[in-house]
PDB file with one MODEL, atoms N, CA, C and O in Angstrom:
MODEL        1
ATOM      1  N   MET A   1      -6.452   8.618   4.673  1.00  0.00           N
ATOM      2  CA  MET A   1      -6.435   7.257   5.139  1.00  0.00           C
ATOM      3  C   MET A   1      -7.333   7.160   6.360  1.00  0.00           C
ATOM      4  O   MET A   1      -7.292   8.017   7.242  1.00  0.00           O
ATOM      5  N   SER A   2      -8.132   6.128   6.405  1.00  0.00           N
ATOM      6  CA  SER A   2      -9.085   6.009   7.493  1.00  0.00           C
ATOM      7  C   SER A   2      -8.905   4.686   8.209  1.00  0.00           C
ATOM      8  O   SER A   2      -8.479   3.694   7.618  1.00  0.00           O
ATOM      9  N   ASP A   3      -9.238   4.688   9.503  1.00  0.00           N
ATOM     10  CA  ASP A   3      -9.169   3.453  10.282  1.00  0.00           C
ATOM     11  C   ASP A   3     -10.404   2.624  10.009  1.00  0.00           C
ATOM     12  O   ASP A   3     -11.512   3.151   9.908  1.00  0.00           O
ATOM     13  N   VAL A   4     -10.205   1.326   9.890  1.00  0.00           N
ATOM     14  CA  VAL A   4     -11.313   0.413   9.680  1.00  0.00           C
ATOM     15  C   VAL A   4     -11.115  -0.792  10.573  1.00  0.00           C
ATOM     16  O   VAL A   4      -9.988  -1.124  10.939  1.00  0.00           O
ATOM     17  N   ALA A   5     -12.194  -1.440  10.920  1.00  0.00           N
ATOM     18  CA  ALA A   5     -12.112  -2.658  11.712  1.00  0.00           C
ATOM     19  C   ALA A   5     -12.076  -3.831  10.744  1.00  0.00           C
ATOM     20  O   ALA A   5     -13.117  -4.401  10.418  1.00  0.00           O
ATOM     21  N   SER A   6     -10.903  -4.187  10.291  1.00  0.00           N
ATOM     22  CA  SER A   6     -10.736  -5.234   9.301  1.00  0.00           C
ATOM     23  C   SER A   6      -9.787  -6.287   9.837  1.00  0.00           C
ATOM     24  O   SER A   6      -8.792  -5.968  10.488  1.00  0.00           O
ATOM     25  N   SER A   7     -10.100  -7.541   9.561  1.00  0.00           N
ATOM     26  CA  SER A   7      -9.225  -8.603  10.032  1.00  0.00           C
ATOM     27  C   SER A   7      -8.204  -8.994   8.971  1.00  0.00           C
ATOM     28  O   SER A   7      -7.197  -9.628   9.286  1.00  0.00           O
ATOM     29  N   GLN A   8      -8.451  -8.626   7.726  1.00  0.00           N
ATOM     30  CA  GLN A   8      -7.531  -8.965   6.646  1.00  0.00           C
ATOM     31  C   GLN A   8      -7.289  -7.744   5.778  1.00  0.00           C
ATOM     32  O   GLN A   8      -8.182  -6.921   5.577  1.00  0.00           O
ATOM     33  N   PRO A   9      -6.054  -7.637   5.259  1.00  0.00           N
ATOM     34  CA  PRO A   9      -5.769  -6.511   4.358  1.00  0.00           C
ATOM     35  C   PRO A   9      -6.601  -6.598   3.084  1.00  0.00           C
ATOM     36  O   PRO A   9      -6.923  -7.690   2.615  1.00  0.00           O
ATOM     37  N   SER A  10      -6.940  -5.456   2.537  1.00  0.00           N
ATOM     38  CA  SER A  10      -7.680  -5.387   1.280  1.00  0.00           C
ATOM     39  C   SER A  10      -6.767  -5.781   0.112  1.00  0.00           C
ATOM     40  O   SER A  10      -5.555  -5.925   0.273  1.00  0.00           O
ATOM     41  N   ILE A  11      -7.372  -5.950  -1.050  1.00  0.00           N
ATOM     42  CA  ILE A  11      -6.578  -6.215  -2.251  1.00  0.00           C
ATOM     43  C   ILE A  11      -5.557  -5.101  -2.439  1.00  0.00           C
ATOM     44  O   ILE A  11      -4.402  -5.370  -2.769  1.00  0.00           O
ATOM     45  N   ILE A  12      -5.966  -3.867  -2.235  1.00  0.00           N
ATOM     46  CA  ILE A  12      -5.065  -2.736  -2.416  1.00  0.00           C
ATOM     47  C   ILE A  12      -3.889  -2.836  -1.447  1.00  0.00           C
ATOM     48  O   ILE A  12      -2.740  -2.642  -1.846  1.00  0.00           O
ATOM     49  N   ALA A  13      -4.162  -3.131  -0.193  1.00  0.00           N
ATOM     50  CA  ALA A  13      -3.089  -3.256   0.798  1.00  0.00           C
ATOM     51  C   ALA A  13      -2.139  -4.389   0.439  1.00  0.00           C
ATOM     52  O   ALA A  13      -0.922  -4.251   0.568  1.00  0.00           O
ATOM     53  N   ARG A  14      -2.693  -5.504  -0.009  1.00  0.00           N
ATOM     54  CA  ARG A  14      -1.836  -6.633  -0.405  1.00  0.00           C
ATOM     55  C   ARG A  14      -0.984  -6.281  -1.608  1.00  0.00           C
ATOM     56  O   ARG A  14       0.185  -6.660  -1.680  1.00  0.00           O
ATOM     57  N   ARG A  15      -1.571  -5.551  -2.563  1.00  0.00           N
ATOM     58  CA  ARG A  15      -0.812  -5.156  -3.756  1.00  0.00           C
ATOM     59  C   ARG A  15       0.288  -4.148  -3.408  1.00  0.00           C
ATOM     60  O   ARG A  15       1.389  -4.225  -3.952  1.00  0.00           O
ATOM     61  N   ILE A  16       0.000  -3.215  -2.516  1.00  0.00           N
ATOM     62  CA  ILE A  16       1.021  -2.259  -2.091  1.00  0.00           C
ATOM     63  C   ILE A  16       2.210  -3.014  -1.504  1.00  0.00           C
ATOM     64  O   ILE A  16       3.361  -2.748  -1.851  1.00  0.00           O
ATOM     65  N   LYS A  17       1.921  -3.952  -0.618  1.00  0.00           N
ATOM     66  CA  LYS A  17       2.995  -4.733   0.001  1.00  0.00           C
ATOM     67  C   LYS A  17       3.751  -5.552  -1.053  1.00  0.00           C
ATOM     68  O   LYS A  17       4.981  -5.585  -1.058  1.00  0.00           O
ATOM     69  N   GLU A  18       3.017  -6.198  -1.925  1.00  0.00           N
ATOM     70  CA  GLU A  18       3.632  -7.036  -2.958  1.00  0.00           C
ATOM     71  C   GLU A  18       4.557  -6.219  -3.868  1.00  0.00           C
ATOM     72  O   GLU A  18       5.679  -6.636  -4.157  1.00  0.00           O
ATOM     73  N   ILE A  19       4.086  -5.075  -4.305  1.00  0.00           N
ATOM     74  CA  ILE A  19       4.889  -4.233  -5.188  1.00  0.00           C
ATOM     75  C   ILE A  19       6.094  -3.678  -4.432  1.00  0.00           C
ATOM     76  O   ILE A  19       7.201  -3.625  -4.967  1.00  0.00           O
ATOM     77  N   ARG A  20       5.870  -3.267  -3.190  1.00  0.00           N
ATOM     78  CA  ARG A  20       6.979  -2.755  -2.370  1.00  0.00           C
ATOM     79  C   ARG A  20       8.069  -3.807  -2.236  1.00  0.00           C
ATOM     80  O   ARG A  20       9.250  -3.510  -2.415  1.00  0.00           O
ATOM     81  N   LEU A  21       7.674  -5.036  -1.922  1.00  0.00           N
ATOM     82  CA  LEU A  21       8.650  -6.112  -1.757  1.00  0.00           C
ATOM     83  C   LEU A  21       9.351  -6.446  -3.075  1.00  0.00           C
ATOM     84  O   LEU A  21      10.547  -6.739  -3.086  1.00  0.00           O
ATOM     85  N   ALA A  22       8.607  -6.403  -4.186  1.00  0.00           N
ATOM     86  CA  ALA A  22       9.204  -6.680  -5.496  1.00  0.00           C
ATOM     87  C   ALA A  22      10.274  -5.644  -5.839  1.00  0.00           C
ATOM     88  O   ALA A  22      11.241  -5.947  -6.538  1.00  0.00           O
ATOM     89  N   LYS A  23      10.091  -4.419  -5.343  1.00  0.00           N
ATOM     90  CA  LYS A  23      11.082  -3.369  -5.566  1.00  0.00           C
ATOM     91  C   LYS A  23      12.255  -3.492  -4.599  1.00  0.00           C
ATOM     92  O   LYS A  23      13.263  -2.802  -4.749  1.00  0.00           O
ATOM     93  N   GLY A  24      12.121  -4.371  -3.608  1.00  0.00           N
ATOM     94  CA  GLY A  24      13.168  -4.531  -2.609  1.00  0.00           C
ATOM     95  C   GLY A  24      13.192  -3.423  -1.573  1.00  0.00           C
ATOM     96  O   GLY A  24      14.215  -3.171  -0.936  1.00  0.00           O
ATOM     97  N   TRP A  25      12.040  -2.757  -1.411  1.00  0.00           N
ATOM     98  CA  TRP A  25      11.943  -1.640  -0.472  1.00  0.00           C
ATOM     99  C   TRP A  25      11.475  -2.102   0.893  1.00  0.00           C
ATOM    100  O   TRP A  25      10.686  -3.040   1.018  1.00  0.00           O
ATOM    101  N   SER A  26      11.976  -1.427   1.907  1.00  0.00           N
ATOM    102  CA  SER A  26      11.462  -1.607   3.263  1.00  0.00           C
ATOM    103  C   SER A  26      10.209  -0.744   3.413  1.00  0.00           C
ATOM    104  O   SER A  26       9.917   0.100   2.567  1.00  0.00           O
ATOM    105  N   ARG A  27       9.489  -0.966   4.481  1.00  0.00           N
ATOM    106  CA  ARG A  27       8.339  -0.088   4.758  1.00  0.00           C
ATOM    107  C   ARG A  27       8.815   1.345   4.938  1.00  0.00           C
ATOM    108  O   ARG A  27       8.145   2.290   4.522  1.00  0.00           O
ATOM    109  N   GLN A  28       9.984   1.498   5.566  1.00  0.00           N
ATOM    110  CA  GLN A  28      10.510   2.846   5.795  1.00  0.00           C
ATOM    111  C   GLN A  28      10.814   3.551   4.487  1.00  0.00           C
ATOM    112  O   GLN A  28      10.568   4.750   4.362  1.00  0.00           O
ATOM    113  N   GLN A  29      11.344   2.829   3.510  1.00  0.00           N
ATOM    114  CA  GLN A  29      11.632   3.452   2.210  1.00  0.00           C
ATOM    115  C   GLN A  29      10.355   3.949   1.545  1.00  0.00           C
ATOM    116  O   GLN A  29      10.329   5.049   0.992  1.00  0.00           O
ATOM    117  N   LEU A  30       9.284   3.135   1.596  1.00  0.00           N
ATOM    118  CA  LEU A  30       8.012   3.577   1.020  1.00  0.00           C
ATOM    119  C   LEU A  30       7.463   4.762   1.808  1.00  0.00           C
ATOM    120  O   LEU A  30       6.962   5.723   1.225  1.00  0.00           O
ATOM    121  N   ALA A  31       7.557   4.692   3.116  1.00  0.00           N
ATOM    122  CA  ALA A  31       7.087   5.806   3.950  1.00  0.00           C
ATOM    123  C   ALA A  31       7.826   7.092   3.601  1.00  0.00           C
ATOM    124  O   ALA A  31       7.216   8.157   3.514  1.00  0.00           O
ATOM    125  N   ASP A  32       9.134   6.995   3.402  1.00  0.00           N
ATOM    126  CA  ASP A  32       9.916   8.177   3.026  1.00  0.00           C
ATOM    127  C   ASP A  32       9.457   8.744   1.692  1.00  0.00           C
ATOM    128  O   ASP A  32       9.339   9.959   1.538  1.00  0.00           O
ATOM    129  N   GLU A  33       9.197   7.866   0.725  1.00  0.00           N
ATOM    130  CA  GLU A  33       8.710   8.312  -0.589  1.00  0.00           C
ATOM    131  C   GLU A  33       7.381   9.050  -0.459  1.00  0.00           C
ATOM    132  O   GLU A  33       7.132  10.018  -1.177  1.00  0.00           O
ATOM    133  N   LEU A  34       6.535   8.597   0.451  1.00  0.00           N
ATOM    134  CA  LEU A  34       5.194   9.168   0.623  1.00  0.00           C
ATOM    135  C   LEU A  34       5.146  10.270   1.677  1.00  0.00           C
ATOM    136  O   LEU A  34       4.096  10.863   1.925  1.00  0.00           O
ATOM    137  N   GLU A  35       6.292  10.535   2.292  1.00  0.00           N
ATOM    138  CA  GLU A  35       6.361  11.524   3.375  1.00  0.00           C
ATOM    139  C   GLU A  35       5.355  11.201   4.477  1.00  0.00           C
ATOM    140  O   GLU A  35       4.604  12.060   4.938  1.00  0.00           O
ATOM    141  N   THR A  36       5.370   9.935   4.880  1.00  0.00           N
ATOM    142  CA  THR A  36       4.540   9.474   5.978  1.00  0.00           C
ATOM    143  C   THR A  36       5.424   8.644   6.906  1.00  0.00           C
ATOM    144  O   THR A  36       6.650   8.716   6.824  1.00  0.00           O
ATOM    145  N   THR A  37       4.819   7.875   7.770  1.00  0.00           N
ATOM    146  CA  THR A  37       5.600   7.114   8.741  1.00  0.00           C
ATOM    147  C   THR A  37       5.594   5.620   8.421  1.00  0.00           C
ATOM    148  O   THR A  37       4.709   5.106   7.736  1.00  0.00           O
ATOM    149  N   TYR A  38       6.605   4.954   8.938  1.00  0.00           N
ATOM    150  CA  TYR A  38       6.685   3.497   8.857  1.00  0.00           C
ATOM    151  C   TYR A  38       5.408   2.887   9.433  1.00  0.00           C
ATOM    152  O   TYR A  38       4.843   1.953   8.864  1.00  0.00           O
ATOM    153  N   LEU A  39       4.961   3.426  10.564  1.00  0.00           N
ATOM    154  CA  LEU A  39       3.780   2.892  11.234  1.00  0.00           C
ATOM    155  C   LEU A  39       2.547   2.970  10.337  1.00  0.00           C
ATOM    156  O   LEU A  39       1.722   2.057  10.339  1.00  0.00           O
ATOM    157  N   GLN A  40       2.417   4.041   9.579  1.00  0.00           N
ATOM    158  CA  GLN A  40       1.269   4.174   8.685  1.00  0.00           C
ATOM    159  C   GLN A  40       1.304   3.097   7.603  1.00  0.00           C
ATOM    160  O   GLN A  40       0.273   2.505   7.285  1.00  0.00           O
ATOM    161  N   ILE A  41       2.484   2.840   7.036  1.00  0.00           N
ATOM    162  CA  ILE A  41       2.616   1.797   6.015  1.00  0.00           C
ATOM    163  C   ILE A  41       2.320   0.433   6.635  1.00  0.00           C
ATOM    164  O   ILE A  41       1.634  -0.389   6.027  1.00  0.00           O
ATOM    165  N   TYR A  42       2.827   0.192   7.819  1.00  0.00           N
ATOM    166  CA  TYR A  42       2.559  -1.055   8.536  1.00  0.00           C
ATOM    167  C   TYR A  42       1.047  -1.248   8.719  1.00  0.00           C
ATOM    168  O   TYR A  42       0.510  -2.319   8.436  1.00  0.00           O
ATOM    169  N   ARG A  43       0.377  -0.201   9.191  1.00  0.00           N
ATOM    170  CA  ARG A  43      -1.069  -0.285   9.457  1.00  0.00           C
ATOM    171  C   ARG A  43      -1.856  -0.563   8.179  1.00  0.00           C
ATOM    172  O   ARG A  43      -2.833  -1.312   8.206  1.00  0.00           O
ATOM    173  N   ILE A  44      -1.445   0.026   7.072  1.00  0.00           N
ATOM    174  CA  ILE A  44      -2.106  -0.214   5.784  1.00  0.00           C
ATOM    175  C   ILE A  44      -1.898  -1.663   5.357  1.00  0.00           C
ATOM    176  O   ILE A  44      -2.858  -2.355   5.017  1.00  0.00           O
ATOM    177  N   GLU A  45      -0.663  -2.118   5.375  1.00  0.00           N
ATOM    178  CA  GLU A  45      -0.362  -3.473   4.917  1.00  0.00           C
ATOM    179  C   GLU A  45      -0.988  -4.550   5.794  1.00  0.00           C
ATOM    180  O   GLU A  45      -1.257  -5.653   5.316  1.00  0.00           O
ATOM    181  N   LYS A  46      -1.222  -4.254   7.053  1.00  0.00           N
ATOM    182  CA  LYS A  46      -1.850  -5.222   7.958  1.00  0.00           C
ATOM    183  C   LYS A  46      -3.377  -5.144   7.944  1.00  0.00           C
ATOM    184  O   LYS A  46      -4.038  -5.958   8.588  1.00  0.00           O
ATOM    185  N   GLY A  47      -3.943  -4.181   7.221  1.00  0.00           N
ATOM    186  CA  GLY A  47      -5.392  -4.057   7.141  1.00  0.00           C
ATOM    187  C   GLY A  47      -6.011  -3.298   8.294  1.00  0.00           C
ATOM    188  O   GLY A  47      -7.229  -3.335   8.473  1.00  0.00           O
ATOM    189  N   ILE A  48      -5.207  -2.617   9.071  1.00  0.00           N
ATOM    190  CA  ILE A  48      -5.705  -1.829  10.203  1.00  0.00           C
ATOM    191  C   ILE A  48      -6.249  -0.497   9.711  1.00  0.00           C
ATOM    192  O   ILE A  48      -7.261   0.000  10.205  1.00  0.00           O
ATOM    193  N   THR A  49      -5.558   0.072   8.729  1.00  0.00           N
ATOM    194  CA  THR A  49      -5.944   1.343   8.114  1.00  0.00           C
ATOM    195  C   THR A  49      -6.145   1.115   6.631  1.00  0.00           C
ATOM    196  O   THR A  49      -5.378   0.396   5.990  1.00  0.00           O
ATOM    197  N   GLU A  50      -7.172   1.727   6.098  1.00  0.00           N
ATOM    198  CA  GLU A  50      -7.463   1.602   4.661  1.00  0.00           C
ATOM    199  C   GLU A  50      -6.934   2.823   3.929  1.00  0.00           C
ATOM    200  O   GLU A  50      -6.980   3.937   4.451  1.00  0.00           O
ATOM    201  N   VAL A  51      -6.435   2.613   2.733  1.00  0.00           N
ATOM    202  CA  VAL A  51      -5.957   3.723   1.905  1.00  0.00           C
ATOM    203  C   VAL A  51      -7.164   4.424   1.289  1.00  0.00           C
ATOM    204  O   VAL A  51      -8.023   3.777   0.689  1.00  0.00           O
ATOM    205  N   SER A  52      -7.228   5.734   1.435  1.00  0.00           N
ATOM    206  CA  SER A  52      -8.340   6.480   0.837  1.00  0.00           C
ATOM    207  C   SER A  52      -8.139   6.576  -0.669  1.00  0.00           C
ATOM    208  O   SER A  52      -7.023   6.450  -1.171  1.00  0.00           O
ATOM    209  N   ALA A  53      -9.232   6.798  -1.373  1.00  0.00           N
ATOM    210  CA  ALA A  53      -9.166   6.959  -2.823  1.00  0.00           C
ATOM    211  C   ALA A  53      -8.275   8.139  -3.193  1.00  0.00           C
ATOM    212  O   ALA A  53      -7.584   8.096  -4.210  1.00  0.00           O
ATOM    213  N   ASP A  54      -8.283   9.185  -2.385  1.00  0.00           N
ATOM    214  CA  ASP A  54      -7.452  10.359  -2.648  1.00  0.00           C
ATOM    215  C   ASP A  54      -5.963  10.052  -2.542  1.00  0.00           C
ATOM    216  O   ASP A  54      -5.150  10.698  -3.203  1.00  0.00           O
ATOM    217  N   ALA A  55      -5.595   9.069  -1.714  1.00  0.00           N
ATOM    218  CA  ALA A  55      -4.183   8.732  -1.502  1.00  0.00           C
ATOM    219  C   ALA A  55      -3.644   7.736  -2.529  1.00  0.00           C
ATOM    220  O   ALA A  55      -2.429   7.590  -2.667  1.00  0.00           O
ATOM    221  N   LEU A  56      -4.532   7.052  -3.250  1.00  0.00           N
ATOM    222  CA  LEU A  56      -4.082   6.019  -4.193  1.00  0.00           C
ATOM    223  C   LEU A  56      -3.116   6.526  -5.260  1.00  0.00           C
ATOM    224  O   LEU A  56      -2.119   5.853  -5.523  1.00  0.00           O
ATOM    225  N   PRO A  57      -3.359   7.677  -5.887  1.00  0.00           N
ATOM    226  CA  PRO A  57      -2.403   8.141  -6.888  1.00  0.00           C
ATOM    227  C   PRO A  57      -0.996   8.347  -6.318  1.00  0.00           C
ATOM    228  O   PRO A  57      -0.007   8.095  -7.005  1.00  0.00           O
ATOM    229  N   GLY A  58      -0.905   8.797  -5.086  1.00  0.00           N
ATOM    230  CA  GLY A  58       0.398   8.978  -4.451  1.00  0.00           C
ATOM    231  C   GLY A  58       1.128   7.663  -4.256  1.00  0.00           C
ATOM    232  O   GLY A  58       2.333   7.571  -4.490  1.00  0.00           O
ATOM    233  N   PHE A  59       0.388   6.637  -3.825  1.00  0.00           N
ATOM    234  CA  PHE A  59       0.983   5.308  -3.664  1.00  0.00           C
ATOM    235  C   PHE A  59       1.440   4.771  -5.010  1.00  0.00           C
ATOM    236  O   PHE A  59       2.550   4.255  -5.138  1.00  0.00           O
ATOM    237  N   ALA A  60       0.579   4.894  -6.009  1.00  0.00           N
ATOM    238  CA  ALA A  60       0.926   4.396  -7.343  1.00  0.00           C
ATOM    239  C   ALA A  60       2.164   5.108  -7.883  1.00  0.00           C
ATOM    240  O   ALA A  60       3.062   4.472  -8.436  1.00  0.00           O
ATOM    241  N   ASP A  61       2.206   6.411  -7.724  1.00  0.00           N
ATOM    242  CA  ASP A  61       3.343   7.186  -8.202  1.00  0.00           C
ATOM    243  C   ASP A  61       4.627   6.773  -7.473  1.00  0.00           C
ATOM    244  O   ASP A  61       5.661   6.557  -8.105  1.00  0.00           O
ATOM    245  N   ALA A  62       4.556   6.667  -6.167  1.00  0.00           N
ATOM    246  CA  ALA A  62       5.729   6.281  -5.374  1.00  0.00           C
ATOM    247  C   ALA A  62       6.237   4.899  -5.768  1.00  0.00           C
ATOM    248  O   ALA A  62       7.444   4.656  -5.803  1.00  0.00           O
ATOM    249  N   LEU A  63       5.301   3.997  -6.066  1.00  0.00           N
ATOM    250  CA  LEU A  63       5.671   2.629  -6.430  1.00  0.00           C
ATOM    251  C   LEU A  63       5.975   2.466  -7.915  1.00  0.00           C
ATOM    252  O   LEU A  63       6.466   1.420  -8.338  1.00  0.00           O
ATOM    253  N   GLY A  64       5.687   3.490  -8.703  1.00  0.00           N
ATOM    254  CA  GLY A  64       5.972   3.454 -10.135  1.00  0.00           C
ATOM    255  C   GLY A  64       5.054   2.535 -10.916  1.00  0.00           C
ATOM    256  O   GLY A  64       5.477   1.870 -11.862  1.00  0.00           O
ATOM    257  N   VAL A  65       3.784   2.502 -10.508  1.00  0.00           N
ATOM    258  CA  VAL A  65       2.798   1.659 -11.182  1.00  0.00           C
ATOM    259  C   VAL A  65       1.536   2.465 -11.468  1.00  0.00           C
ATOM    260  O   VAL A  65       1.303   3.493 -10.833  1.00  0.00           O
ATOM    261  N   PRO A  66       0.717   2.007 -12.421  1.00  0.00           N
ATOM    262  CA  PRO A  66      -0.578   2.675 -12.636  1.00  0.00           C
ATOM    263  C   PRO A  66      -1.516   2.404 -11.451  1.00  0.00           C
ATOM    264  O   PRO A  66      -1.444   1.351 -10.817  1.00  0.00           O
ATOM    265  N   VAL A  67      -2.383   3.359 -11.168  1.00  0.00           N
ATOM    266  CA  VAL A  67      -3.343   3.191 -10.075  1.00  0.00           C
ATOM    267  C   VAL A  67      -4.135   1.895 -10.248  1.00  0.00           C
ATOM    268  O   VAL A  67      -4.375   1.184  -9.272  1.00  0.00           O
ATOM    269  N   ALA A  68      -4.538   1.585 -11.467  1.00  0.00           N
ATOM    270  CA  ALA A  68      -5.348   0.387 -11.716  1.00  0.00           C
ATOM    271  C   ALA A  68      -4.659  -0.883 -11.240  1.00  0.00           C
ATOM    272  O   ALA A  68      -5.331  -1.844 -10.866  1.00  0.00           O
ATOM    273  N   SER A  69      -3.344  -0.905 -11.248  1.00  0.00           N
ATOM    274  CA  SER A  69      -2.638  -2.126 -10.827  1.00  0.00           C
ATOM    275  C   SER A  69      -2.784  -2.379  -9.327  1.00  0.00           C
ATOM    276  O   SER A  69      -2.538  -3.493  -8.864  1.00  0.00           O
ATOM    277  N   LEU A  70      -3.177  -1.371  -8.571  1.00  0.00           N
ATOM    278  CA  LEU A  70      -3.385  -1.553  -7.131  1.00  0.00           C
ATOM    279  C   LEU A  70      -4.713  -2.247  -6.827  1.00  0.00           C
ATOM    280  O   LEU A  70      -4.933  -2.720  -5.712  1.00  0.00           O
ATOM    281  N   TYR A  71      -5.589  -2.302  -7.820  1.00  0.00           N
ATOM    282  CA  TYR A  71      -6.904  -2.920  -7.641  1.00  0.00           C
ATOM    283  C   TYR A  71      -6.946  -4.381  -8.064  1.00  0.00           C
ATOM    284  O   TYR A  71      -7.923  -5.076  -7.785  1.00  0.00           O
ATOM    285  N   ARG A  72      -5.914  -4.851  -8.724  1.00  0.00           N
ATOM    286  CA  ARG A  72      -5.920  -6.204  -9.277  1.00  0.00           C
ATOM    287  C   ARG A  72      -5.088  -7.145  -8.437  1.00  0.00           C
ATOM    288  O   ARG A  72      -3.993  -6.801  -7.991  1.00  0.00           O
ATOM    289  N   GLU A  73      -5.617  -8.334  -8.226  1.00  0.00           N
ATOM    290  CA  GLU A  73      -4.819  -9.394  -7.610  1.00  0.00           C
ATOM    291  C   GLU A  73      -3.703  -9.728  -8.562  1.00  0.00           C
ATOM    292  O   GLU A  73      -3.902  -9.705  -9.777  1.00  0.00           O
ATOM    293  N   SER A  74      -2.545 -10.033  -8.049  1.00  0.00           N
ATOM    294  CA  SER A  74      -1.434 -10.407  -8.920  1.00  0.00           C
ATOM    295  C   SER A  74      -1.651 -11.821  -9.426  1.00  0.00           C
ATOM    296  O   SER A  74      -2.424 -12.587  -8.851  1.00  0.00           O
ATOM    297  N   ARG A  75      -0.981 -12.150 -10.478  1.00  0.00           N
ATOM    298  CA  ARG A  75      -1.078 -13.496 -11.033  1.00  0.00           C
ATOM    299  C   ARG A  75      -0.403 -14.504 -10.118  1.00  0.00           C
ATOM    300  O   ARG A  75      -0.723 -15.693 -10.158  1.00  0.00           O
ATOM    301  N   ALA A  76       0.528 -14.039  -9.296  1.00  0.00           N
ATOM    302  CA  ALA A  76       1.250 -14.933  -8.381  1.00  0.00           C
ATOM    303  C   ALA A  76       0.406 -15.322  -7.177  1.00  0.00           C
ATOM    304  O   ALA A  76       0.752 -16.261  -6.460  1.00  0.00           O
ATOM    305  N   SER A  77      -0.710 -14.605  -6.942  1.00  0.00           N
ATOM    306  CA  SER A  77      -1.548 -14.882  -5.759  1.00  0.00           C
ATOM    307  C   SER A  77      -2.277 -16.190  -5.882  1.00  0.00           C
ATOM    308  O   SER A  77      -3.020 -16.571  -4.978  1.00  0.00           O
TER     309      SER A  77
ENDMDL
END
C-alpha cells in the first residue's frame, strides 16, 4: 500500500468501503481479517493511501468477492 496525494477515494477504495458496509463490518473487523490496522483501512477508504495491486487479492478474499468486483462501480452508485 502506498501513500498518494489524492482528494477523493479511488473506485477500488469506494468499493472496499461499500462491500464492507454491505457485510455489516466495521473498519476494525476488516482490519482484523487483513491483519492490519483500523487506521490503514481508514486511510484507504478516505483516499489517503492507495491499495497496491499486490494487496488486492487479500482484500477480495477477506471481503468474499472476486478481485474484478473491486474495479467496478456498483449499480447503486
